[in-house]
C-alpha positions in Angstrom: 13.9 -6.0 -15.2 16.4 -7.4 -13.0 16.4 -11.4 -11.8 16.4 -12.2 -8.3 17.0 -15.7 -6.9 14.7 -16.8 -3.8 15.1 -20.3 -1.5 11.8 -21.7 -1.0 11.4 -24.3 0.5 10.4 -27.7 -2.3 7.2 -28.4 -0.4 6.2 -25.2 -0.7 7.5 -24.2 -4.0 5.4 -27.5 -5.8 2.0 -26.1 -4.3 2.7 -23.1 -5.4 4.1 -24.3 -8.8 0.6 -26.3 -8.8 -1.3 -23.3 -7.9 0.1 -21.1 -10.7 -0.5 -23.9 -13.3 -4.2 -24.1 -12.5 -4.3 -19.9 -13.1 -3.1 -20.5 -16.2 0.3 -18.7 -14.9 4.0 -19.4 -13.4 5.3 -18.8 -9.9 7.2 -16.0 -11.7 3.9 -14.5 -13.1 2.9 -14.4 -9.1 5.9 -13.3 -7.3 6.3 -10.0 -9.8 2.3 -9.3 -9.2 2.8 -9.5 -5.2 5.8 -7.7 -5.4 4.1 -4.8 -7.7 0.9 -4.9 -5.7 2.9 -3.8 -2.3 5.0 -1.1 -4.5 1.8 0.3 -5.6 0.4 0.1 -2.0 3.6 2.0 -0.8 3.5 4.3 -3.2 -0.5 5.1 -2.8 0.0 5.4 1.0 2.9 7.8 0.4 1.2 9.9 -1.7 -1.9 9.8 0.9 0.7 11.2 3.5 2.0 13.9 1.1 -1.8 14.7 0.8 -2.5 14.8 4.6 -0.1 17.0 5.1 -0.6 19.3 2.1 -3.8 20.0 3.7 -3.0 20.5 7.6 -0.5 22.9 6.1 -3.7 24.6 4.1 -5.8 24.2 7.1 -7.0 27.5 8.9 -7.1 25.8 12.2 -3.3 25.0 12.0 -2.8 29.0 10.6 -4.4 30.1 14.0 -7.3 31.8 12.0 -9.8 30.0 13.6 -10.4 27.9 16.3 -13.3 25.6 17.8 -14.8 25.2 21.3 -15.2 21.4 22.5 -19.3 22.2 22.3 -19.0 23.4 18.7 -16.8 20.4 17.8 -19.4 17.5 19.4 -22.5 19.7 17.7 -24.7 17.3 15.6 
């Protein structure tokens, strides 16, 4: 695990320290959880884009095997 240094306004830090203490944690824990959430969200988004690309490549319409007319696309 890597250590990082952050510059934070003193008033902001005081509020966050109080919040973290009320939650039974630490500022470090809050920052770690926030950064982990961002990384996991990005991983999920990347996987979703990969899955869409794979499905698109497998699509019969992409291969030209099947086409639809305007009326067919808007049928209920």
